[in-house]
Residue, then its C-alpha position, 0 to 999 in steps of 0.5 A: m709169476d707169483s714172488d714164491t715161484r720167481d724166489t724158486y726159479d732164482s735158486l735154481r737157475r741163479p748160482g751165488g755169487i758176486s751180486r746176488t747175494a740172497p736177502g738175509t745172508a752175509p755177503s761172500p767174505v774176503r777168500s784166497p784165490d786159491t779157495e776163490a778157484v775152488h768155490a766160487g760160482r758153486e755157493d749154492l750147491a749144499a743148499l740145493g742138495l748138489h756137489a757138482p754144478p748141474i749142466d742146464l742144456s736148454t735152449t728155451y724155457p717154458s713161461a706162461d707170463s707172457r706179459g712178464e716176459a715181455a717186461r724182461i726183455d724190454a729190460f734187458a734191451a733198455e739195460g742189459a741187466e741180466p734178467e730176473g727170474p727164470p731164464v728166457y732163451g739160450r741167447l740171452g744167457n744160461p745158468t751154467v754159463a753164468r756159474f763160471e762167469q761169476a766165479l772168474a769174475r771173483l778171480e780177477g776182482t771184477d763187479s762182473a764177466v761176460a762169456f763168449a764162444t771164443g776169445m776173438a768173439a769177445l774182443s770182437a763184441v768189446l769192439l763193437a761196444r765202443g763203436a756203437a758209442g762212436l770210438r771206433h779209434v783203439v791205442a794198441v801196442r804190439p805184439l798181440y795175439g795175431c788174430s787179434d792184430h788181424l782184427l784190428t788192423a783190417g778194420l773188419l768192425g769198423s775200428e782204426v788202429t793206432w800202433t804204439d809202445p807203452a811210453g807213446i799211449a798218451d800221445a797216441l790218444r785222441p777225442g775219438t779213441g774208445l779203447v787202450m788194448i795191450e797184453t802182457p806177458a805178451n803173445p809170443t815174446l813175453a814182453e811185459a809192461d808196468l800196468r799201473a803206468v799204462a793205465h795212468a797213461c790211458g786217462s779216461v779212456p778204458l784199459l783192455v788187457d790180455n790176461t791170458f798168458a798170466t791168468p788172474v793167478l799171476q796177474r789181477p789187471a782190474g786191480q792197476g787200473a784196467r777196466l776190462v781184462l780179456h781172456s781166450a778162455t780155451k787156454y789156462l782156464g780150460g786147462h786141458g785143451d778140449v774146450m773153446g770160449g772167451v770171457v771179458a771180466c769188467d765192471e757192471e756197466s760194461a757188462r750190461r752193454l757187452r751182454q746186449i752184443r752178445f745177444a744180437t751177434g749170438g756169440v754165446l758159450h755153450p752150457l757145456a764149455g761153460y761147465l768144463l770152463l768153471r772145472g777147470l778154473a778149480t784147478l787153475p792156481v795148483r796147475v799154473r804154479a806147477a808148470s811155472a815151475t817146470a818152466a823157470e827151470l828150463a828157461r834156465r837151462l835154454a839160457a845156458d845152451p850154446r844152441v839157443a841164441r836167446v831165451r825169453y821169460p817173464r819176471i812175473g813168471g808163468a808157463m809160457i817161454a820164447f827162445e831163438t834157436h842159432g840153427d833152424p827152428h823149423e827142425v826143432i819143431a820136427g824133432v821133439r818126440l813127447i812135446t806136441p807140436a801144435v798151436s795154442l796153448g795152456s794145456v796140462d801137455t807141453l806145446i811147441q810151435h813157430p809164431a812167424s809160421i802159425s799164430h802171427r802168420i797174418v800179422d805183415a811180415g814187417d810189424r811181426r819182425d819190428a814187434g820181436v816176433t822173429d823167424r827164429l822165434l819158438r814158443l814153448s807152452v810148458g805142461l805139467e810133465d816132469v822136467e827132465d823128461l821135458w829137457a831130454d825132448l828139447d835136448g835132443a830136438l836141439g840137437r837134430a835141428a844143430t845137425a841138420g844145419e851142419r849138414e846144410g852148411r856143408i853142403a852149401v860150402g861144398r856147392d859154393t866151392s865147386r863153382 
């Protein structure tokens, strides 16, 4: 392939971003996260005569230079670097997905990001990469998302896990430890950890932080010592409950290994999903701040409500609330009318679920309780509805739950009395 052709492909297929500043041009300026959310991954569009990012749905790309293809594939196999020039095959990478990866890396303050079909595929790739290096031992802090907990505990990828609290991380490390994993705020209890202290305790062992709940709007773990930042992009990054994806923001050395794992295992993000996630990033700061303001007010009202036993809301804010009821939490789930009773989170509409029954059902019951995931705990993902409408719905559901509890109590007393 001649140099002019290669340059043409580079300009069309490779969006401007972190490490792809064109020769002779100035590097991207330091900008507000709000500005980055709108413009990162899109800097080249005006020069291409475009306003909206294009969607490249190709699975394969023609090339008459088979020797050049062989050289590029050899380089990818050896180093995991993204191939220069035109794309080769959808499993090696996609231009639309690359835009999302670059934008997310900019928001998280990392060199690179690697996107996957789901958040679990992203975590699996990290575990496989560490295991391939002979470092199968993981130190993890509960609670984590239930499926993350299960993946580690069951050893499905050959990993071995030691569970601890943040204060016990340093003592849990051993020569074969390849990763420390923590989620803060944690799913579903919203427990928080001091990331700088955690990173210090890890020493030279890479720290992976699940930043799904906080998003880079509220927290940037890489700036506090994390080497890998995990997102279930299905949640806030997409933001509308209509796309699945996962992504790891990290240094370029880690990204190269993750790209090789993605190529080998096939957990690629579909280009249309990459497009929707990039579009979701543009409104991420606005959505997170608006939902957080509503969540803080709902948390305040729940904390003052005698029907609620306990409320957990993060110090850093956010759109997630965890609360325990005096009455039957299942009656609250059944009693909402505006709020959607459903798994997942981070959508523009408000969702509620019972973690012990759904998201954390796969975790051993004793381990769930030890991590603070009680049978009365409810998790509320606050959306963009009016706070008064949401409160009216919660108030009604709590009232129906209390009424049901009183009715069951009277029935139970009646039965006891009749004996």
